[in-house]
C-alpha positions as a printed Julia matrix, in Angstrom:
214×3 Matrix{Float64}:
   0.0    0.0     0.0
   2.81   2.41    0.92
   4.71   1.46   -2.25
   1.59   1.98   -4.35
   1.03   5.41   -2.84
   4.7    6.34   -3.32
   4.53   5.37   -6.99
   1.34   7.38   -7.41
   3.02  10.41   -5.84
   6.05   9.94   -8.1
   3.84   9.91  -11.19
   2.11  13.04   -9.98
   5.52  14.56   -9.36
   6.48  13.85  -12.96
   3.27  15.52  -14.13
   4.09  18.56  -12.02
   7.64  18.62  -13.38
   6.29  18.56  -16.94
   3.73  21.3   -16.24
   6.35  23.37  -14.45
   8.83  23.07  -17.33
   6.18  24.16  -19.84
   5.41  27.13  -17.59
   9.04  28.11  -17.05
  10.11  27.72  -20.68
   6.91  29.35  -21.9
   7.43  32.33  -19.63
  11.02  32.75  -20.79
   9.98  32.42  -24.43
   7.24  35.01  -23.96
   9.75  37.46  -22.48
  12.08  36.95  -25.45
   9.27  37.33  -28.01
   8.02  40.41  -26.18
  11.33  42.17  -26.81
  11.02  41.9   -30.59
   7.3   41.6   -31.32
   5.46  44.01  -33.59
   2.15  43.25  -31.84
   0.74  46.21  -29.93
   0.77  45.82  -26.16
  -2.8   47.16  -26.19
  -3.98  43.84  -27.65
  -4.94  40.9   -25.46
  -2.84  38.46  -27.48
   0.37  40.48  -26.89
   3.15  39.51  -27.56
   1.88  36.69  -29.8
   0.65  36.84  -33.38
  -2.93  35.83  -34.11
  -1.68  32.53  -35.55
   0.28  31.6   -32.43
  -2.05  32.9   -29.72
  -4.47  29.97  -29.76
  -1.91  27.11  -29.68
   0.11  28.96  -27.02
  -3.01  29.4   -24.87
  -3.91  25.71  -25.28
  -0.35  24.8   -24.27
  -0.68  26.97  -21.13
  -3.97  25.24  -20.38
  -2.33  21.82  -20.72
   0.37  22.97  -18.3
  -2.33  23.91  -15.76
  -3.86  20.44  -16.1
  -0.48  18.87  -15.32
  -0.03  21.18  -12.33
  -3.45  20.16  -11.0
  -2.45  16.49  -11.3
   0.73  17.31   -9.43
  -1.07  19.16   -6.65
  -3.52  16.28   -6.25
  -0.49  14.03   -5.81
   0.98  16.44   -3.26
  -2.24  16.14   -1.28
  -2.11  12.36   -1.54
   1.49  12.32   -0.31
   0.48  13.69    3.08
   3.64  15.81    3.39
   1.57  18.79    4.55
   0.15  16.77    7.43
  -3.45  16.11    8.51
  -4.32  19.64    9.68
  -7.27  21.69    8.53
  -4.99  24.39    7.17
  -3.21  21.8     5.02
  -6.51  20.56    3.59
  -7.79  24.07    2.93
  -4.47  25.18    1.47
  -4.24  22.32   -0.99
  -7.89  22.72   -1.97
  -7.34  26.43   -2.67
  -4.16  25.76   -4.67
  -5.96  23.18   -6.8
  -9.01  25.41   -7.24
  -6.84  28.39   -8.13
  -5.03  26.43  -10.83
  -8.42  25.27  -12.1
  -9.52  28.9   -12.39
  -6.35  29.65  -14.39
  -7.21  26.73  -16.68
 -10.69  28.15  -17.28
  -9.21  31.6   -17.92
  -6.9   30.25  -20.63
  -9.84  28.91  -22.63
 -11.98  31.97  -21.85
  -9.31  34.18  -23.4
  -9.4   32.47  -26.81
 -12.26  34.54  -28.34
 -10.54  37.81  -27.46
  -7.23  37.46  -29.3
  -7.86  40.56  -31.4
  -9.52  42.62  -28.67
  -7.88  45.37  -26.69
  -6.88  44.74  -23.08
  -9.26  47.46  -21.88
 -12.28  45.9   -23.6
 -14.92  44.21  -21.45
 -14.13  40.61  -22.41
 -10.38  40.76  -21.83
 -10.9   42.75  -18.65
 -13.1   39.99  -17.25
 -10.64  37.31  -18.3
  -7.82  39.3   -16.73
  -9.78  39.46  -13.48
 -10.26  35.68  -13.7
  -6.51  35.2   -14.05
  -6.06  37.45  -11.03
  -8.53  35.41   -8.99
  -6.83  32.15   -9.92
  -3.42  33.54   -9.03
  -4.67  34.86   -5.68
  -6.3   31.54   -4.76
  -3.15  29.67   -5.74
  -0.97  32.02   -3.69
  -3.05  31.69   -0.53
  -3.36  27.94   -1.01
   0.36  27.4    -1.49
   1.2   29.64    1.48
  -1.13  27.65    3.74
   0.26  24.4     2.34
   3.79  25.63    2.85
   3.15  26.59    6.46
   1.51  23.22    7.12
   4.41  21.38    5.45
   6.95  23.13    7.68
   4.91  22.3    10.77
   4.35  18.66    9.78
   8.11  18.08    9.3
   7.48  15.1     7.02
   9.98  16.44    4.51
  13.43  17.51    5.62
  16.07  19.63    3.91
  15.21  21.91    1.01
  11.98  20.11   -0.08
  10.09  21.24    3.02
  10.44  24.89    1.96
   9.27  24.44   -1.63
   5.49  24.95   -1.18
   6.04  28.06    0.96
   8.48  29.58   -1.53
   6.07  28.83   -4.37
   3.25  30.5    -2.45
   5.36  33.55   -1.68
   6.39  33.99   -5.28
   2.83  33.49   -6.54
   1.75  36.29   -4.21
   4.49  38.53   -5.66
   3.26  37.56   -9.13
   0.02  39.44   -8.44
   2.02  42.65   -8.29
   4.09  41.78  -11.37
   1.02  41.0   -13.48
   0.48  44.57  -14.65
   4.1   44.99  -15.82
   6.09  43.79  -18.82
   8.08  41.58  -16.44
   5.09  39.24  -16.13
   6.57  36.53  -18.42
   9.71  36.41  -16.29
   7.54  36.22  -13.19
   5.63  33.31  -14.71
   8.92  31.58  -15.57
  10.05  31.87  -11.94
   6.65  30.55  -10.81
   7.31  27.56  -13.06
  10.69  26.99  -11.44
   9.05  27.07   -7.99
   6.59  24.39   -9.11
   9.49  22.45  -10.61
  11.14  22.31   -7.2
   7.96  20.88   -5.65
   7.71  18.3    -8.43
  11.33  17.2    -7.97
  10.75  16.93   -4.22
   7.68  14.76   -4.81
   9.53  12.49   -7.23
  12.61  12.04   -5.06
  10.84  11.92   -1.67
   7.33  10.58   -2.29
   6.84   9.06    1.16
   5.58  11.31    3.93
   7.29   9.56    6.81
   7.35  11.75    9.9
  10.84  13.0    10.67
  12.54  11.23   13.57
  11.85  13.05   16.78
   9.4   15.46   15.16
   6.29  16.36   17.16
   2.98  15.32   15.67
   1.17  18.29   14.14
  -2.08  19.21   15.83
  -5.13  20.03   13.72
  -5.52  23.78   13.32
């Protein structure tokens, strides 16, 4: 049973690694394209051409699906412990990523619209909501993971760091540094995925106190 769960967590870790790599590379690519694009930054599809916007958005959506699979595996691993804050945090992180997934598809009809138009403005608010939910969820998960002490070394800090950066991302969203911010967010998720793959078992650290439900 433990082996089966560990393998399940490893597979979820691989999904998270894949989703994180798409996010990180995609963010970096967007930043590079942004520097040389002829597309107006008033358009919702900026910096992508009309031909590339749809496949890029679908690729982002696929990355979100992989991240959701990874976060479900993180919940299954038990590394955040049995507390209420861990359960709420993971639920919020999963829900937030789901909102981002919906926003990717909702943005497709507005490729040629201006950012200030009603449709893009609503989609932008949806992206903001998803990011905020993810940030709060990862912060709660990170706090619970530190308290549970079921991971040691650098892995135990990965959810908290991811949550902190996702919160910062809310402030970066309105700037042209957003693609770089997204790339760093991807790297934060990558660290969680690697931790899940290399340490899938949530054995309580020797001598660690049992976390109390909060």
